[in-house]
N, C-alpha and C positions, 0 to 999 in steps of 0.2 A: 516644418516642410510645407504644410498646407498654406501657412501665411506667406512663405517665400514664393510659392507658386502663384498665389493670388496677387501678390505685389508685382511679380515679374510679368504677369499677363498684360500689364499696361505697356510693356516694352516688346514682348515677344508675340503677343496675341492671346485672345481668350480661348481659342481652340488649338488642339494639337497640330503641329506642323514639324517638319524636319528641323526647324530652328530650335525646338525644345530639346533636341537630343544633346545639345551642348550643356544643358542643365541636368541631364541624366534621365529625362523623361523620353524614353526611346519609342513610345507610341504603342498602339494608336490612340492612347487615352492619356489624360492628365490626372487620372486617379492615383492617389498616393498608394504605393504597393504595401503589402503586409510582410513580405519575406525580408528577413534581415539582410541578406546579401544585396537585394535591390535597394533597400533603404540606405545601406552603406554606400552603394554606388552613386545614388542621387546626392547624398550629403557631400561626397567627395567632389562630384561635378559642380555642386553649388559653391563649394569653397573656391574652386578654380575659377568659376565664372565671376564671382564677386570680386576676386583679386584682380581680374582683368577689366571689370566694369564697376569701379568703385562708386560711381555716381548713382548706381541703382541700389546700393545698400541702404538699409533703413536701420540705423543704429538704435533708435528708440525701441524697435521690435526685435533687436538682436538678430537682424537679417544681414549678417556680415560674413566675410570670408573666414575670419578667425572663429566666429561662433559656429559656423557650419562644420569647420574642421574639428572643433572640440567635440561637437556632438557625434561626428563620424567616428572619432577615435574612441569615445566612450562606448558607443554601440558596438564597434568592432571588438573592443576588449571584453564587453559583456557576452557577446556571441561566442567568442573564443573560450571564455570561462565555462559556458554551457557545454561546448564541445568537449573540453578537457574533463569536465565533471562526468559526462556520459561515458567517456572513454575509461575514466578511472573506475566508474561504477561497474562497467563490464569486466574490467581487470579484477576487481575485488570479488565479483561473483564467480569468475572462473577460478580464482584462488580458493574461495570458499568451497566450491564444488569439488575441487581436487583434494582439498584437505578432508572433506567429508567422505569422499570415496576411499581415501587412504585409511581413515579411521575405521570405516565400515569393514574394510578388508582385514584390518588388524583384529577387530572384534570377532569377525567370523573365523579367523585363523585360531584365535584363542579358544573359541567355543569348540572348534574341531579337535583341538588338542585336549581340552577338558573332557570331551566325550571318550577319549582313550583311557582316562584315569578315574572318572566318576561314573557311577551307575545312574541311569535316568531317575532313580528314586532317591538319590543321595541328597539330603537336606543342605549340604554345603554348596549346592548350586546357587542358593540364595545369596551367597557371598559374592557372586559374580554377575548374576542376572536376576531379574525380578520374579523368577518362577523356577520350580523344579519340573523339568520336562515331563516326567511321568507322574506328577502329582495329580491324583484324581479327585482331590477335594474341591468343593465349590469355593468361590472367592469370598473374601471377608466382606462384611457390610461396609458400604461407603460411609465415610465420616466427614465431619466439617463442612456440610453443605451450607453454602452462603449465596446471597443474591445481592447484586449491586446495580443501580440504575446507570445506564450508559449515557454519556453526554449528548450523543446524537439521537437518543431515543431507544426504548427497549430496555432489556435487562440481561445482564451477564450472570450465569449460574456457574459456580465453581465448587469443587469438592476435592478431598484428598484421594490420591490414587489408592485403590483397594488391592490388597495382596491377592495375587493369582487372577486378577481381572483381565479379560481379553477385550471387553467392551462394556458399555453401560447403556441401560435403558432408562430413559427419562420419562416420568409420569407427571401428569397434572390433574388436579381435581378442582373444578369450579364449585365452590361452596353454594349449595342451593340448587345446583343444576345436575352435577354428576354424583351418582350414589357411590361410586368408587373411582379410584384413580384411573386415568386413561393414558395409554402409551402415546407419547408425543413424537419421540424420535429415538434412534439408537446411534450412539457416538463412540468413536474409538478413544478419544481423549477425555480427561476428567473435567470437562467444561461444556457448556451449551449456552444458547441464546434464546430469548423470547422477545417477540416484537412488541407485544402489548398485553394489557390486562383489560377485560371487559369493564366498562365504566360501572362503578358502584359495586363491583364484585371482589371477592377474595379468592385467590387461587393458591392452592397448596401444591408444593412440588416435592417429589421424592425421586430417588435414584436407586436402581438395582444393578449390581455388578453381575456380569455373565462370563462364563468360560465353558469349555467342553463338558464339564461335569454338571453344569446347571447354573442356577441363579443364587445370589446371596439373599440375605434378609434385606428388606427395604431400608433405606436410610431414614433418619429422623426427618420429618416433614418441615419445610419452611414455608412461610406465607408471603404472598405478594398481594398488595392492594393498590388499586388504581389511585393515582394522586388526585 
């Protein structure tokens, strides 16, 4: 489009005028626009203009009516594909949200029904949910703590869900600096992230599960060392 504009300036003028409107540049500038709809409009106008002014075409540079039309059609198809994809994404999200809401309601209904037949201390609750409502025991110790470097930098820490855990406290200890583990954050899920490790240092990580009854024993420690 830029090449076409520069080429046609020899016939229409180097500055914008109403004559440029026939090529799709509606003014007051000859800058190539960024919006898809305006690009499509200019390419369509170029195709029409070149068809009516064949002597101004430059075949060696693909500045021809058919070339402009082909690019217009390709851009229009791509823009429509983006629109369709966004519409489809919205539809899928709405379907997902509706399915999630329906499932949540079914789970809640099942729990309400279970409350009529199971006592809050009945261990059979574990067959349906991950806790006994009136279980006053502390959570089990988190197991399977592992660390993996992330491609974009930092580290991902993961562990197995602990029985009766409501949340987790993540601790770190910089060897040679901290005399004991320091609380870094509290998370609801069995995973956490670390941005970096101090150069030349070793960091030990541990996790403690927590519920209303108290804390679990600390997990086994894993070590991180700066590359």
